[in-house]
Biopython code that builds the backbone (N, CA, C, O; Angstrom):
import numpy as np
from Bio.PDB.StructureBuilder import StructureBuilder

atoms = [
    (1, "MET", "N", (11.907, -20.696, 46.086)),
    (1, "MET", "CA", (10.767, -19.942, 46.585)),
    (1, "MET", "C", (9.770, -20.908, 47.211)),
    (1, "MET", "O", (9.519, -21.999, 46.701)),
    (2, "GLN", "N", (9.220, -20.473, 48.319)),
    (2, "GLN", "CA", (8.288, -21.332, 49.017)),
    (2, "GLN", "C", (6.946, -21.380, 48.306)),
    (2, "GLN", "O", (6.558, -20.462, 47.583)),
    (3, "ASP", "N", (6.266, -22.467, 48.537)),
    (3, "ASP", "CA", (4.931, -22.611, 47.990)),
    (3, "ASP", "C", (3.984, -21.688, 48.751)),
    (3, "ASP", "O", (4.083, -21.551, 49.970)),
    (4, "ILE", "N", (3.079, -21.066, 48.029)),
    (4, "ILE", "CA", (2.136, -20.129, 48.649)),
    (4, "ILE", "C", (1.221, -20.845, 49.638)),
    (4, "ILE", "O", (0.708, -20.222, 50.568)),
    (5, "LYS", "N", (1.013, -22.137, 49.448)),
    (5, "LYS", "CA", (0.168, -22.894, 50.366)),
    (5, "LYS", "C", (0.835, -23.079, 51.724)),
    (5, "LYS", "O", (0.151, -23.302, 52.723)),
    (6, "GLN", "N", (2.163, -22.989, 51.772)),
    (6, "GLN", "CA", (2.869, -23.030, 53.050)),
    (6, "GLN", "C", (3.053, -21.632, 53.623)),
    (6, "GLN", "O", (3.035, -21.446, 54.840)),
    (7, "LEU", "N", (3.227, -20.661, 52.755)),
    (7, "LEU", "CA", (3.530, -19.303, 53.182)),
    (7, "LEU", "C", (2.307, -18.573, 53.729)),
    (7, "LEU", "O", (2.397, -17.905, 54.758)),
    (8, "PHE", "N", (1.175, -18.692, 53.059)),
    (8, "PHE", "CA", (-0.008, -17.927, 53.462)),
    (8, "PHE", "C", (-0.484, -18.241, 54.876)),
    (8, "PHE", "O", (-0.778, -17.306, 55.620)),
    (9, "PRO", "N", (-0.577, -19.515, 55.291)),
    (9, "PRO", "CA", (-1.020, -19.757, 56.678)),
    (9, "PRO", "C", (-0.078, -19.157, 57.722)),
    (9, "PRO", "O", (-0.528, -18.672, 58.760)),
    (10, "ARG", "N", (1.219, -19.189, 57.449)),
    (10, "ARG", "CA", (2.169, -18.610, 58.384)),
    (10, "ARG", "C", (1.992, -17.095, 58.463)),
    (10, "ARG", "O", (1.978, -16.526, 59.554)),
    (11, "LEU", "N", (1.857, -16.443, 57.311)),
    (11, "LEU", "CA", (1.651, -14.997, 57.292)),
    (11, "LEU", "C", (0.324, -14.622, 57.939)),
    (11, "LEU", "O", (0.238, -13.621, 58.652)),
    (12, "ARG", "N", (-0.702, -15.415, 57.695)),
    (12, "ARG", "CA", (-2.011, -15.167, 58.306)),
    (12, "ARG", "C", (-1.914, -15.252, 59.829)),
    (12, "ARG", "O", (-2.513, -14.444, 60.539)),
    (13, "PHE", "N", (-1.160, -16.230, 60.328)),
    (13, "PHE", "CA", (-0.971, -16.363, 61.778)),
    (13, "PHE", "C", (-0.290, -15.122, 62.348)),
    (13, "PHE", "O", (-0.716, -14.594, 63.375)),
    (14, "TYR", "N", (0.762, -14.659, 61.687)),
    (14, "TYR", "CA", (1.472, -13.472, 62.163)),
    (14, "TYR", "C", (0.553, -12.249, 62.179)),
    (14, "TYR", "O", (0.553, -11.483, 63.142)),
    (15, "ILE", "N", (-0.219, -12.071, 61.123)),
    (15, "ILE", "CA", (-1.096, -10.910, 61.044)),
    (15, "ILE", "C", (-2.211, -10.995, 62.088)),
    (15, "ILE", "O", (-2.577, -9.983, 62.686)),
    (16, "LEU", "N", (-2.743, -12.177, 62.306)),
    (16, "LEU", "CA", (-3.769, -12.327, 63.348)),
    (16, "LEU", "C", (-3.185, -12.059, 64.732)),
    (16, "LEU", "O", (-3.867, -11.518, 65.603)),
    (17, "PHE", "N", (-1.927, -12.437, 64.935)),
    (17, "PHE", "CA", (-1.257, -12.134, 66.202)),
    (17, "PHE", "C", (-1.105, -10.622, 66.371)),
    (17, "PHE", "O", (-1.346, -10.089, 67.454)),
    (18, "ILE", "N", (-0.708, -9.938, 65.307)),
    (18, "ILE", "CA", (-0.587, -8.481, 65.352)),
    (18, "ILE", "C", (-1.949, -7.840, 65.598)),
    (18, "ILE", "O", (-2.054, -6.875, 66.356)),
    (19, "LEU", "N", (-2.990, -8.371, 64.962)),
    (19, "LEU", "CA", (-4.343, -7.857, 65.208)),
    (19, "LEU", "C", (-4.734, -8.020, 66.669)),
    (19, "LEU", "O", (-5.365, -7.133, 67.243)),
    (20, "ALA", "N", (-4.368, -9.140, 67.274)),
    (20, "ALA", "CA", (-4.666, -9.360, 68.690)),
    (20, "ALA", "C", (-3.945, -8.324, 69.551)),
    (20, "ALA", "O", (-4.510, -7.826, 70.525)),
    (21, "LEU", "N", (-2.699, -7.998, 69.197)),
    (21, "LEU", "CA", (-1.975, -6.960, 69.931)),
    (21, "LEU", "C", (-2.652, -5.606, 69.790)),
    (21, "LEU", "O", (-2.711, -4.833, 70.745)),
    (22, "PHE", "N", (-3.169, -5.317, 68.584)),
    (22, "PHE", "CA", (-3.872, -4.050, 68.377)),
    (22, "PHE", "C", (-5.162, -4.003, 69.188)),
    (22, "PHE", "O", (-5.522, -2.949, 69.713)),
    (23, "VAL", "N", (-5.853, -5.115, 69.295)),
    (23, "VAL", "CA", (-7.085, -5.159, 70.097)),
    (23, "VAL", "C", (-6.749, -4.925, 71.576)),
    (23, "VAL", "O", (-7.471, -4.214, 72.276)),
    (24, "ILE", "N", (-5.662, -5.521, 72.037)),
    (24, "ILE", "CA", (-5.232, -5.280, 73.413)),
    (24, "ILE", "C", (-4.874, -3.805, 73.607)),
    (24, "ILE", "O", (-5.218, -3.202, 74.623)),
    (25, "GLY", "N", (-4.181, -3.235, 72.624)),
    (25, "GLY", "CA", (-3.845, -1.822, 72.688)),
    (25, "GLY", "C", (-5.081, -0.943, 72.701)),
    (25, "GLY", "O", (-5.126, 0.066, 73.406)),
    (26, "TRP", "N", (-6.074, -1.319, 71.931)),
    (26, "TRP", "CA", (-7.336, -0.563, 71.915)),
    (26, "TRP", "C", (-8.030, -0.635, 73.270)),
    (26, "TRP", "O", (-8.604, 0.348, 73.739)),
    (27, "GLY", "N", (-7.972, -1.801, 73.890)),
    (27, "GLY", "CA", (-8.684, -1.979, 75.153)),
    (27, "GLY", "C", (-7.996, -1.372, 76.353)),
    (27, "GLY", "O", (-8.662, -0.985, 77.313)),
    (28, "PHE", "N", (-6.672, -1.280, 76.323)),
    (28, "PHE", "CA", (-5.946, -0.885, 77.527)),
    (28, "PHE", "C", (-5.204, 0.446, 77.414)),
    (28, "PHE", "O", (-4.500, 0.829, 78.349)),
    (29, "THR", "N", (-5.338, 1.146, 76.320)),
    (29, "THR", "CA", (-4.685, 2.452, 76.199)),
    (29, "THR", "C", (-5.733, 3.517, 75.875)),
    (29, "THR", "O", (-6.842, 3.187, 75.457)),
    (30, "PRO", "N", (-5.395, 4.765, 76.061)),
    (30, "PRO", "CA", (-6.352, 5.824, 75.724)),
    (30, "PRO", "C", (-6.367, 6.191, 74.239)),
    (30, "PRO", "O", (-7.097, 7.097, 73.835)),
    (31, "TYR", "N", (-5.573, 5.502, 73.428)),
    (31, "TYR", "CA", (-5.481, 5.823, 72.000)),
    (31, "TYR", "C", (-6.441, 4.956, 71.189)),
    (31, "TYR", "O", (-6.011, 4.178, 70.338)),
    (32, "HIS", "N", (-7.716, 5.090, 71.448)),
    (32, "HIS", "CA", (-8.709, 4.230, 70.812)),
    (32, "HIS", "C", (-8.763, 4.425, 69.301)),
    (32, "HIS", "O", (-8.809, 3.441, 68.562)),
    (33, "SER", "N", (-8.758, 5.655, 68.828)),
    (33, "SER", "CA", (-8.886, 5.881, 67.384)),
    (33, "SER", "C", (-7.659, 5.385, 66.629)),
    (33, "SER", "O", (-7.773, 4.906, 65.501)),
    (34, "VAL", "N", (-6.485, 5.498, 67.247)),
    (34, "VAL", "CA", (-5.265, 5.016, 66.590)),
    (34, "VAL", "C", (-5.322, 3.503, 66.437)),
    (34, "VAL", "O", (-5.058, 2.976, 65.356)),
    (35, "PHE", "N", (-5.664, 2.805, 67.508)),
    (35, "PHE", "CA", (-5.706, 1.349, 67.433)),
    (35, "PHE", "C", (-6.874, 0.847, 66.583)),
    (35, "PHE", "O", (-6.750, -0.179, 65.914)),
    (36, "LEU", "N", (-8.005, 1.555, 66.600)),
    (36, "LEU", "CA", (-9.098, 1.160, 65.705)),
    (36, "LEU", "C", (-8.700, 1.353, 64.249)),
    (36, "LEU", "O", (-9.081, 0.551, 63.397)),
    (37, "GLY", "N", (-7.940, 2.401, 63.947)),
    (37, "GLY", "CA", (-7.427, 2.592, 62.600)),
    (37, "GLY", "C", (-6.475, 1.478, 62.205)),
    (37, "GLY", "O", (-6.535, 0.976, 61.083)),
    (38, "LEU", "N", (-5.591, 1.087, 63.124)),
    (38, "LEU", "CA", (-4.684, -0.024, 62.840)),
    (38, "LEU", "C", (-5.446, -1.332, 62.641)),
    (38, "LEU", "O", (-5.106, -2.131, 61.768)),
    (39, "ILE", "N", (-6.471, -1.542, 63.450)),
    (39, "ILE", "CA", (-7.282, -2.763, 63.306)),
    (39, "ILE", "C", (-7.992, -2.769, 61.956)),
    (39, "ILE", "O", (-7.996, -3.787, 61.264)),
    (40, "LEU", "N", (-8.588, -1.648, 61.579)),
    (40, "LEU", "CA", (-9.290, -1.571, 60.292)),
    (40, "LEU", "C", (-8.320, -1.793, 59.133)),
    (40, "LEU", "O", (-8.584, -2.602, 58.243)),
    (41, "GLY", "N", (-7.209, -1.080, 59.146)),
    (41, "GLY", "CA", (-6.246, -1.202, 58.055)),
    (41, "GLY", "C", (-5.638, -2.592, 57.972)),
    (41, "GLY", "O", (-5.467, -3.125, 56.876)),
    (42, "THR", "N", (-5.311, -3.186, 59.111)),
    (42, "THR", "CA", (-4.720, -4.522, 59.116)),
    (42, "THR", "C", (-5.732, -5.574, 58.679)),
    (42, "THR", "O", (-5.370, -6.544, 58.013)),
    (43, "SER", "N", (-6.991, -5.391, 59.048)),
    (43, "SER", "CA", (-8.027, -6.336, 58.598)),
    (43, "SER", "C", (-8.164, -6.305, 57.076)),
    (43, "SER", "O", (-8.253, -7.352, 56.434)),
    (44, "PHE", "N", (-8.179, -5.119, 56.514)),
    (44, "PHE", "CA", (-8.253, -5.002, 55.063)),
    (44, "PHE", "C", (-6.958, -5.494, 54.408)),
    (44, "PHE", "O", (-6.984, -6.026, 53.298)),
    (45, "SER", "N", (-5.844, -5.319, 55.087)),
    (45, "SER", "CA", (-4.566, -5.816, 54.578)),
    (45, "SER", "C", (-4.562, -7.344, 54.538)),
    (45, "SER", "O", (-4.060, -7.945, 53.589)),
    (46, "LEU", "N", (-5.118, -7.958, 55.562)),
    (46, "LEU", "CA", (-5.226, -9.419, 55.576)),
    (46, "LEU", "C", (-6.124, -9.901, 54.439)),
    (46, "LEU", "O", (-5.829, -10.907, 53.794)),
    (47, "TYR", "N", (-7.208, -9.189, 54.197)),
    (47, "TYR", "CA", (-8.084, -9.537, 53.074)),
    (47, "TYR", "C", (-7.345, -9.408, 51.739)),
    (47, "TYR", "O", (-7.493, -10.258, 50.860)),
    (48, "ASN", "N", (-6.555, -8.348, 51.591)),
    (48, "ASN", "CA", (-5.763, -8.185, 50.363)),
    (48, "ASN", "C", (-4.742, -9.304, 50.203)),
    (48, "ASN", "O", (-4.508, -9.777, 49.091)),
    (49, "LEU", "N", (-4.136, -9.728, 51.304)),
    (49, "LEU", "CA", (-3.188, -10.837, 51.248)),
    (49, "LEU", "C", (-3.888, -12.123, 50.833)),
    (49, "LEU", "O", (-3.338, -12.915, 50.067)),
    (50, "TRP", "N", (-5.089, -12.330, 51.331)),
    (50, "TRP", "CA", (-5.851, -13.518, 50.965)),
    (50, "TRP", "C", (-6.189, -13.498, 49.466)),
    (50, "TRP", "O", (-6.096, -14.522, 48.789)),
    (51, "ILE", "N", (-6.583, -12.322, 48.958)),
    (51, "ILE", "CA", (-6.863, -12.193, 47.525)),
    (51, "ILE", "C", (-5.611, -12.509, 46.711)),
    (51, "ILE", "O", (-5.680, -13.222, 45.710)),
    (52, "LEU", "N", (-4.470, -11.976, 47.142)),
    (52, "LEU", "CA", (-3.224, -12.207, 46.429)),
    (52, "LEU", "C", (-2.834, -13.684, 46.446)),
    (52, "LEU", "O", (-2.385, -14.215, 45.430)),
    (53, "ALA", "N", (-2.999, -14.350, 47.580)),
    (53, "ALA", "CA", (-2.673, -15.772, 47.681)),
    (53, "ALA", "C", (-3.608, -16.609, 46.807)),
    (53, "ALA", "O", (-3.174, -17.564, 46.161)),
    (54, "ARG", "N", (-4.864, -16.254, 46.790)),
    (54, "ARG", "CA", (-5.830, -16.983, 45.962)),
    (54, "ARG", "C", (-5.508, -16.831, 44.476)),
    (54, "ARG", "O", (-5.563, -17.799, 43.717)),
    (55, "LYS", "N", (-5.170, -15.605, 44.072)),
    (55, "LYS", "CA", (-4.811, -15.375, 42.668)),
    (55, "LYS", "C", (-3.515, -16.100, 42.305)),
    (55, "LYS", "O", (-3.374, -16.607, 41.193)),
    (56, "GLN", "N", (-2.567, -16.148, 43.249)),
    (56, "GLN", "CA", (-1.311, -16.851, 42.998)),
    (56, "GLN", "C", (-1.569, -18.334, 42.779)),
    (56, "GLN", "O", (-0.949, -18.950, 41.912)),
    (57, "ASN", "N", (-2.475, -18.911, 43.556)),
    (57, "ASN", "CA", (-2.837, -20.316, 43.346)),
    (57, "ASN", "C", (-3.454, -20.521, 41.969)),
    (57, "ASN", "O", (-3.155, -21.506, 41.293)),
    (58, "LYS", "N", (-4.314, -19.596, 41.550)),
    (58, "LYS", "CA", (-4.938, -19.706, 40.236)),
    (58, "LYS", "C", (-3.921, -19.567, 39.121)),
    (58, "LYS", "O", (-4.024, -20.251, 38.102)),
    (59, "VAL", "N", (-2.937, -18.692, 39.296)),
    (59, "VAL", "CA", (-1.896, -18.527, 38.281)),
    (59, "VAL", "C", (-1.061, -19.797, 38.179)),
    (59, "VAL", "O", (-0.755, -20.256, 37.078)),
    (60, "GLY", "N", (-0.692, -20.364, 39.328)),
    (60, "GLY", "CA", (0.072, -21.612, 39.318)),
    (60, "GLY", "C", (-0.689, -22.745, 38.652)),
    (60, "GLY", "O", (-0.108, -23.538, 37.911)),
    (61, "GLN", "N", (-1.978, -22.822, 38.913)),
    (61, "GLN", "CA", (-2.807, -23.853, 38.297)),
    (61, "GLN", "C", (-2.935, -23.611, 36.795)),
    (61, "GLN", "O", (-2.899, -24.559, 36.011)),
    (62, "ALA", "N", (-3.082, -22.365, 36.393)),
    (62, "ALA", "CA", (-3.209, -22.044, 34.970)),
    (62, "ALA", "C", (-1.924, -22.353, 34.227)),
    (62, "ALA", "O", (-1.965, -22.798, 33.080)),
    (63, "ILE", "N", (-0.786, -22.124, 34.862)),
    (63, "ILE", "CA", (0.489, -22.416, 34.204)),
    (63, "ILE", "C", (0.652, -23.914, 33.989)),
    (63, "ILE", "O", (1.110, -24.345, 32.931)),
    (64, "THR", "N", (0.282, -24.704, 34.982)),
    (64, "THR", "CA", (0.414, -26.153, 34.832)),
    (64, "THR", "C", (-0.544, -26.701, 33.777)),
    (64, "THR", "O", (-0.254, -27.711, 33.137)),
    (65, "GLU", "N", (-1.683, -26.037, 33.597)),
    (65, "GLU", "CA", (-2.648, -26.472, 32.589)),
    (65, "GLU", "C", (-2.399, -25.830, 31.233)),
    (65, "GLU", "O", (-3.054, -26.185, 30.253)),
    (66, "GLY", "N", (-1.467, -24.896, 31.163)),
    (66, "GLY", "CA", (-1.161, -24.235, 29.896)),
    (66, "GLY", "C", (-2.147, -23.139, 29.524)),
    (66, "GLY", "O", (-2.224, -22.750, 28.359)),
    (67, "LYS", "N", (-2.891, -22.642, 30.481)),
    (67, "LYS", "CA", (-3.862, -21.579, 30.227)),
    (67, "LYS", "C", (-3.257, -20.225, 30.572)),
    (67, "LYS", "O", (-2.163, -20.148, 31.130)),
    (68, "ARG", "N", (-3.975, -19.159, 30.235)),
    (68, "ARG", "CA", (-3.556, -17.803, 30.586)),
    (68, "ARG", "C", (-4.505, -17.254, 31.637)),
    (68, "ARG", "O", (-5.675, -17.630, 31.705)),
    (69, "ILE", "N", (-3.973, -16.358, 32.450)),
    (69, "ILE", "CA", (-4.796, -15.707, 33.455)),
    (69, "ILE", "C", (-4.730, -14.204, 33.222)),
    (69, "ILE", "O", (-3.709, -13.679, 32.777)),
    (70, "ARG", "N", (-5.817, -13.524, 33.523)),
    (70, "ARG", "CA", (-5.919, -12.106, 33.188)),
    (70, "ARG", "C", (-5.071, -11.220, 34.087)),
    (70, "ARG", "O", (-4.272, -10.425, 33.591)),
    (71, "SER", "N", (-5.230, -11.342, 35.401)),
    (71, "SER", "CA", (-4.528, -10.410, 36.289)),
    (71, "SER", "C", (-4.336, -11.029, 37.666)),
    (71, "SER", "O", (-4.795, -12.139, 37.937)),
    (72, "PHE", "N", (-3.651, -10.290, 38.525)),
    (72, "PHE", "CA", (-3.452, -10.705, 39.909)),
    (72, "PHE", "C", (-4.442, -10.048, 40.851)),
    (72, "PHE", "O", (-4.254, -10.114, 42.066)),
    (73, "GLY", "N", (-5.476, -9.426, 40.346)),
    (73, "GLY", "CA", (-6.480, -8.788, 41.181)),
    (73, "GLY", "C", (-6.036, -7.454, 41.729)),
    (73, "GLY", "O", (-6.451, -7.056, 42.818)),
    (74, "THR", "N", (-5.199, -6.761, 40.986)),
    (74, "THR", "CA", (-4.690, -5.480, 41.444)),
    (74, "THR", "C", (-5.811, -4.470, 41.650)),
    (74, "THR", "O", (-5.813, -3.738, 42.639)),
    (75, "PHE", "N", (-6.747, -4.428, 40.739)),
    (75, "PHE", "CA", (-7.866, -3.491, 40.861)),
    (75, "PHE", "C", (-8.670, -3.763, 42.129)),
    (75, "PHE", "O", (-9.067, -2.830, 42.827)),
    (76, "THR", "N", (-8.905, -5.020, 42.422)),
    (76, "THR", "CA", (-9.663, -5.387, 43.613)),
    (76, "THR", "C", (-8.931, -4.961, 44.874)),
    (76, "THR", "O", (-9.546, -4.437, 45.803)),
    (77, "ARG", "N", (-7.625, -5.181, 44.914)),
    (77, "ARG", "CA", (-6.850, -4.802, 46.096)),
    (77, "ARG", "C", (-6.795, -3.289, 46.263)),
    (77, "ARG", "O", (-6.853, -2.791, 47.387)),
    (78, "PHE", "N", (-6.683, -2.551, 45.161)),
    (78, "PHE", "CA", (-6.731, -1.091, 45.242)),
    (78, "PHE", "C", (-8.099, -0.620, 45.735)),
    (78, "PHE", "O", (-8.187, 0.304, 46.544)),
    (79, "ALA", "N", (-9.154, -1.250, 45.251)),
    (79, "ALA", "CA", (-10.505, -0.876, 45.665)),
    (79, "ALA", "C", (-10.709, -1.130, 47.157)),
    (79, "ALA", "O", (-11.350, -0.330, 47.838)),
    (80, "VAL", "N", (-10.174, -2.225, 47.663)),
    (80, "VAL", "CA", (-10.283, -2.519, 49.097)),
    (80, "VAL", "C", (-9.528, -1.473, 49.909)),
    (80, "VAL", "O", (-10.021, -1.021, 50.942)),
    (81, "ALA", "N", (-8.347, -1.087, 49.459)),
    (81, "ALA", "CA", (-7.573, -0.067, 50.166)),
    (81, "ALA", "C", (-8.294, 1.280, 50.138)),
    (81, "ALA", "O", (-8.322, 1.991, 51.142)),
    (82, "ILE", "N", (-8.869, 1.627, 49.006)),
    (82, "ILE", "CA", (-9.619, 2.880, 48.903)),
    (82, "ILE", "C", (-10.842, 2.841, 49.810)),
    (82, "ILE", "O", (-11.182, 3.852, 50.425)),
    (83, "LEU", "N", (-11.505, 1.701, 49.904)),
    (83, "LEU", "CA", (-12.645, 1.561, 50.805)),
    (83, "LEU", "C", (-12.242, 1.793, 52.255)),
    (83, "LEU", "O", (-12.953, 2.471, 52.997)),
    (84, "ALA", "N", (-11.101, 1.233, 52.665)),
    (84, "ALA", "CA", (-10.631, 1.432, 54.039)),
    (84, "ALA", "C", (-10.349, 2.908, 54.312)),
    (84, "ALA", "O", (-10.694, 3.423, 55.376)),
    (85, "VAL", "N", (-9.726, 3.582, 53.355)),
    (85, "VAL", "CA", (-9.436, 5.008, 53.531)),
    (85, "VAL", "C", (-10.726, 5.816, 53.544)),
    (85, "VAL", "O", (-10.851, 6.766, 54.318)),
    (86, "MET", "N", (-11.686, 5.453, 52.701)),
    (86, "MET", "CA", (-12.965, 6.162, 52.690)),
    (86, "MET", "C", (-13.690, 6.020, 54.022)),
    (86, "MET", "O", (-14.301, 6.975, 54.501)),
    (87, "ILE", "N", (-13.627, 4.841, 54.619)),
    (87, "ILE", "CA", (-14.253, 4.638, 55.931)),
    (87, "ILE", "C", (-13.577, 5.528, 56.970)),
    (87, "ILE", "O", (-14.248, 6.137, 57.803)),
    (88, "ALA", "N", (-12.246, 5.603, 56.919)),
    (88, "ALA", "CA", (-11.521, 6.435, 57.882)),
    (88, "ALA", "C", (-11.808, 7.919, 57.679)),
    (88, "ALA", "O", (-11.882, 8.676, 58.648)),
    (89, "VAL", "N", (-11.970, 8.336, 56.435)),
    (89, "VAL", "CA", (-12.275, 9.741, 56.159)),
    (89, "VAL", "C", (-13.708, 10.066, 56.573)),
    (89, "VAL", "O", (-13.982, 11.168, 57.048)),
    (90, "GLU", "N", (-14.606, 9.127, 56.398)),
    (90, "GLU", "CA", (-16.015, 9.347, 56.760)),
    (90, "GLU", "C", (-16.205, 9.419, 58.276)),
    (90, "GLU", "O", (-17.053, 10.169, 58.761)),
    (91, "TYR", "N", (-15.425, 8.648, 59.017)),
    (91, "TYR", "CA", (-15.551, 8.604, 60.473)),
    (91, "TYR", "C", (-14.214, 8.958, 61.136)),
    (91, "TYR", "O", (-13.571, 8.088, 61.723)),
    (92, "PRO", "N", (-13.790, 10.225, 61.050)),
    (92, "PRO", "CA", (-12.464, 10.588, 61.577)),
    (92, "PRO", "C", (-12.361, 10.546, 63.101)),
    (92, "PRO", "O", (-11.254, 10.451, 63.632)),
    (93, "ARG", "N", (-13.472, 10.612, 63.808)),
    (93, "ARG", "CA", (-13.410, 10.543, 65.263)),
    (93, "ARG", "C", (-13.245, 9.108, 65.745)),
    (93, "ARG", "O", (-12.827, 8.880, 66.880)),
    (94, "ILE", "N", (-13.568, 8.139, 64.891)),
    (94, "ILE", "CA", (-13.458, 6.737, 65.266)),
    (94, "ILE", "C", (-12.139, 6.140, 64.778)),
    (94, "ILE", "O", (-11.466, 5.428, 65.523)),
    (95, "PHE", "N", (-11.766, 6.429, 63.521)),
    (95, "PHE", "CA", (-10.576, 5.838, 62.912)),
    (95, "PHE", "C", (-9.554, 6.923, 62.592)),
    (95, "PHE", "O", (-9.883, 7.937, 61.978)),
    (96, "HIS", "N", (-8.333, 6.705, 63.007)),
    (96, "HIS", "CA", (-7.232, 7.608, 62.709)),
    (96, "HIS", "C", (-6.716, 7.265, 61.311)),
    (96, "HIS", "O", (-6.318, 6.127, 61.060)),
    (97, "LEU", "N", (-6.720, 8.247, 60.395)),
    (97, "LEU", "CA", (-6.406, 7.997, 58.978)),
    (97, "LEU", "C", (-4.997, 7.461, 58.788)),
    (97, "LEU", "O", (-4.803, 6.505, 58.038)),
    (98, "THR", "N", (-4.013, 8.051, 59.447)),
    (98, "THR", "CA", (-2.633, 7.580, 59.295)),
    (98, "THR", "C", (-2.492, 6.140, 59.784)),
    (98, "THR", "O", (-1.750, 5.354, 59.195)),
    (99, "SER", "N", (-3.187, 5.797, 60.841)),
    (99, "SER", "CA", (-3.143, 4.428, 61.356)),
    (99, "SER", "C", (-3.768, 3.442, 60.379)),
    (99, "SER", "O", (-3.293, 2.314, 60.244)),
    (100, "VAL", "N", (-4.825, 3.860, 59.703)),
    (100, "VAL", "CA", (-5.437, 2.985, 58.697)),
    (100, "VAL", "C", (-4.440, 2.717, 57.567)),
    (100, "VAL", "O", (-4.305, 1.583, 57.107)),
    (101, "ILE", "N", (-3.752, 3.753, 57.130)),
    (101, "ILE", "CA", (-2.780, 3.589, 56.050)),
    (101, "ILE", "C", (-1.625, 2.699, 56.498)),
    (101, "ILE", "O", (-1.174, 1.845, 55.734)),
    (102, "LEU", "N", (-1.141, 2.887, 57.724)),
    (102, "LEU", "CA", (-0.091, 2.005, 58.246)),
    (102, "LEU", "C", (-0.596, 0.569, 58.371)),
    (102, "LEU", "O", (0.139, -0.378, 58.090)),
    (103, "GLY", "N", (-1.842, 0.411, 58.790)),
    (103, "GLY", "CA", (-2.427, -0.922, 58.881)),
    (103, "GLY", "C", (-2.537, -1.602, 57.529)),
    (103, "GLY", "O", (-2.369, -2.817, 57.426)),
    (104, "LEU", "N", (-2.819, -0.818, 56.483)),
    (104, "LEU", "CA", (-2.887, -1.393, 55.137)),
    (104, "LEU", "C", (-1.535, -1.931, 54.682)),
    (104, "LEU", "O", (-1.479, -2.833, 53.846)),
    (105, "MET", "N", (-0.457, -1.394, 55.218)),
    (105, "MET", "CA", (0.879, -1.852, 54.841)),
    (105, "MET", "C", (1.367, -3.017, 55.697)),
    (105, "MET", "O", (2.459, -3.534, 55.462)),
    (106, "THR", "N", (0.589, -3.436, 56.672)),
    (106, "THR", "CA", (1.022, -4.465, 57.609)),
    (106, "THR", "C", (1.407, -5.771, 56.921)),
    (106, "THR", "O", (2.432, -6.360, 57.263)),
    (107, "SER", "N", (0.619, -6.230, 55.972)),
    (107, "SER", "CA", (0.932, -7.506, 55.336)),
    (107, "SER", "C", (2.252, -7.448, 54.575)),
    (107, "SER", "O", (2.986, -8.435, 54.541)),
    (108, "TYR", "N", (2.562, -6.314, 53.970)),
    (108, "TYR", "CA", (3.821, -6.197, 53.245)),
    (108, "TYR", "C", (5.003, -6.161, 54.203)),
    (108, "TYR", "O", (6.060, -6.720, 53.910)),
    (109, "ILE", "N", (4.829, -5.510, 55.341)),
    (109, "ILE", "CA", (5.878, -5.496, 56.357)),
    (109, "ILE", "C", (6.097, -6.896, 56.907)),
    (109, "ILE", "O", (7.237, -7.316, 57.104)),
    (110, "VAL", "N", (5.011, -7.620, 57.156)),
    (110, "VAL", "CA", (5.107, -8.990, 57.664)),
    (110, "VAL", "C", (5.776, -9.889, 56.634)),
    (110, "VAL", "O", (6.570, -10.754, 57.005)),
    (111, "ILE", "N", (5.480, -9.712, 55.365)),
    (111, "ILE", "CA", (6.115, -10.509, 54.311)),
    (111, "ILE", "C", (7.625, -10.278, 54.315)),
    (111, "ILE", "O", (8.400, -11.230, 54.223)),
    (112, "MET", "N", (8.043, -9.015, 54.423)),
    (112, "MET", "CA", (9.479, -8.718, 54.421)),
    (112, "MET", "C", (10.175, -9.278, 55.661)),
    (112, "MET", "O", (11.270, -9.831, 55.559)),
    (113, "ILE", "N", (9.550, -9.138, 56.828)),
    (113, "ILE", "CA", (10.152, -9.680, 58.045)),
    (113, "ILE", "C", (10.241, -11.190, 57.961)),
    (113, "ILE", "O", (11.254, -11.770, 58.351)),
    (114, "ASP", "N", (9.197, -11.840, 57.460)),
    (114, "ASP", "CA", (9.221, -13.295, 57.308)),
    (114, "ASP", "C", (10.310, -13.728, 56.327)),
    (114, "ASP", "O", (10.965, -14.748, 56.538)),
    (115, "LEU", "N", (10.502, -12.967, 55.269)),
    (115, "LEU", "CA", (11.561, -13.272, 54.306)),
    (115, "LEU", "C", (12.918, -13.229, 54.986)),
    (115, "LEU", "O", (13.730, -14.136, 54.802)),
    (116, "PHE", "N", (13.177, -12.191, 55.766)),
    (116, "PHE", "CA", (14.462, -12.093, 56.469)),
    (116, "PHE", "C", (14.644, -13.225, 57.477)),
    (116, "PHE", "O", (15.741, -13.768, 57.604)),
    (117, "ILE", "N", (13.590, -13.582, 58.185)),
    (117, "ILE", "CA", (13.676, -14.685, 59.143)),
    (117, "ILE", "C", (13.985, -15.986, 58.425)),
    (117, "ILE", "O", (14.821, -16.758, 58.895)),
    (118, "GLN", "N", (13.339, -16.248, 57.305)),
    (118, "GLN", "CA", (13.586, -17.475, 56.562)),
    (118, "GLN", "C", (14.985, -17.500, 55.960)),
    (118, "GLN", "O", (15.601, -18.562, 55.871)),
    (119, "LEU", "N", (15.490, -16.345, 55.546)),
    (119, "LEU", "CA", (16.856, -16.286, 55.021)),
    (119, "LEU", "C", (17.886, -16.540, 56.124)),
    (119, "LEU", "O", (18.902, -17.195, 55.891)),
    (120, "ILE", "N", (17.624, -16.028, 57.307)),
    (120, "ILE", "CA", (18.546, -16.256, 58.435)),
    (120, "ILE", "C", (18.541, -17.717, 58.843)),
    (120, "ILE", "O", (19.585, -18.266, 59.195)),
    (121, "ARG", "N", (17.377, -18.354, 58.799)),
    (121, "ARG", "CA", (17.287, -19.784, 59.172)),
    (121, "ARG", "C", (18.060, -20.668, 58.220)),
    (121, "ARG", "O", (18.585, -21.708, 58.619)),
    (122, "LYS", "N", (18.135, -20.260, 56.955)),
    (122, "LYS", "CA", (18.867, -21.081, 55.972)),
    (122, "LYS", "C", (20.249, -20.609, 55.923)),
    (122, "LYS", "O", (21.058, -21.146, 55.167)),
]
sb = StructureBuilder()
sb.init_structure("model")
sb.init_model(0)
sb.init_chain("A")
sb.init_seg("    ")
for serial, (resi, resn, name, xyz) in enumerate(atoms, 1):
    if name == "N":
        sb.init_residue(resn, " ", resi, " ")
    sb.init_atom(name, np.array(xyz, "f"), 0.0, 1.0, " ", f" {name:<3s}", serial, name[0])
structure = sb.get_structure()
């Protein structure tokens, strides 16, 4: 398994590239609410990935020191996802709800695609 310190920057680059594509889509297509929803969801997804990577580093450090850690920040990540959905529900003319939900799943999709790419390379 790869070290999270090598994996997170690569995943962050991929997600930022996808965000750039969504911004281009927002600027050049008539589907503004769909792309704004994808941008919102993907931004929150990137934040959730950062939280997960940070907690993973803390768990690795705690294991080497022989300490225990409470959690992986699941509650925080759920709260961030709920916040993104609440924003989309509050402003339905600006953010498309389904796009926000798809955007929230972006980091997990990127993780799976990266896993397959790394398996093919080896």
